[in-house]
C-alpha positions in Angstrom: 0.0 0.0 0.0 2.8 2.4 0.9 4.6 1.8 -2.4 1.5 2.6 -4.4 1.1 5.9 -2.5 4.8 6.8 -3.0 4.5 6.0 -6.7 1.3 8.0 -7.2 2.8 10.9 -5.3 5.9 10.8 -7.5 3.7 10.7 -10.7 1.6 13.7 -9.3 4.7 15.7 -8.6 6.1 14.8 -12.0 2.9 16.0 -13.7 2.9 19.2 -11.6 6.5 20.2 -12.0 6.9 19.2 -15.6 3.6 19.9 -17.3 1.8 22.5 -15.2 4.7 24.7 -13.9 6.8 24.3 -17.1 9.7 24.0 -14.8 11.8 21.4 -16.6 15.2 20.9 -15.1 17.0 17.7 -15.6 17.8 17.3 -11.9 14.1 17.7 -11.0 13.1 15.2 -13.7 15.7 12.6 -12.5 14.7 13.1 -8.8 11.0 12.6 -9.6 11.7 9.6 -11.7 13.8 8.1 -8.9 10.8 8.6 -6.5 8.5 6.7 -9.0 11.0 3.9 -9.5 11.8 3.4 -5.8 8.1 3.6 -5.0 7.5 0.9 -7.6 9.9 -1.5 -5.8 7.6 -1.9 -2.9 4.6 -3.4 -4.8 7.0 -5.4 -7.0 8.8 -7.0 -4.0 5.4 -7.7 -2.3 4.2 -9.5 -5.4 7.4 -11.5 -5.8 7.3 -12.5 -2.1 3.7 -13.5 -2.4 4.4 -15.6 -5.5 7.4 -17.3 -4.0 5.4 -18.1 -0.8 2.6 -19.6 -2.9 5.1 -21.7 -4.9 6.5 -23.1 -1.6 3.0 -23.9 -0.4 2.1 -25.7 -3.6 5.3 -27.8 -3.6 4.8 -29.0 0.0 1.5 -30.6 -0.7 
């Protein structure tokens, strides 16, 4: 849940600073992309952990 919120916040900030404010600096763009990428790691790791756990359960039966 936290990763989704971080990702959505990063996308909203990216939209605000790049498209609405017309404030395109490379450092701002890289920082906002980093927030989106790091926020995406949380749901991805949760999904991978869930799939690995379900594989272990199915192999034990």
